[in-house]
C-alpha positions, -999 to +999 in steps of 0.1 A: -402+225+866-377+201+852-341+209+862-328+207+826-354+232+813-347+256+842-309+254+836-315+260+798-336+290+804-312+305+829-283+298+805-302+314+776-310+345+797-273+348+807-262+344+771-287+370+760-274+395+786-238+389+777-247+391+740-264+425+744-236+440+765-207+425+746-222+430+711-231+466+719-197+474+733-179+458+703-202+476+679-195+509+695-158+504+694-158+492+658-183+518+647-166+547+665-132+537+651-139+527+615-172+542+606-167+577+619-153+591+587-181+579+565-212+601+560-237+574+569-259+599+588-269+615+555-283+583+541-296+563+571-304+589+598-281+570+622-245+578+631-220+550+622-214+540+658-251+537+665-257+515+635-227+493+644-239+490+680-274+479+669-259+453+645-234+442+672-262+436+697-282+415+672-252+394+662-242+391+699-276+379+709-279+354+680-245+339+689-244+341+727-279+329+735-274+293+721-239+292+735-252+302+770-278+273+768-251+248+757-227+259+784-253+258+811-264+223+801-228+211+800-221+226+835-253+212+849-245+178+835-211+178+852-224+191+885-251+164+886-226+136+882-203+147+911 
């Protein structure tokens, strides 16, 4: 397998993992802090912190996966020149 493709895949997986953990954590913090007083459970069936965690995970994955690929490609490009 080509080195660039392998590095891109590994960077994407790392970005995906960081996006899931970071986005979920930030969603829980924001949801628990700011959405606790609203009665979201009556309308959606989810508590505010659960809904914010799910949204945080989706946003984290959408942002961190491409950033992980770009970062891995940049690091691999520098390492290949040294």
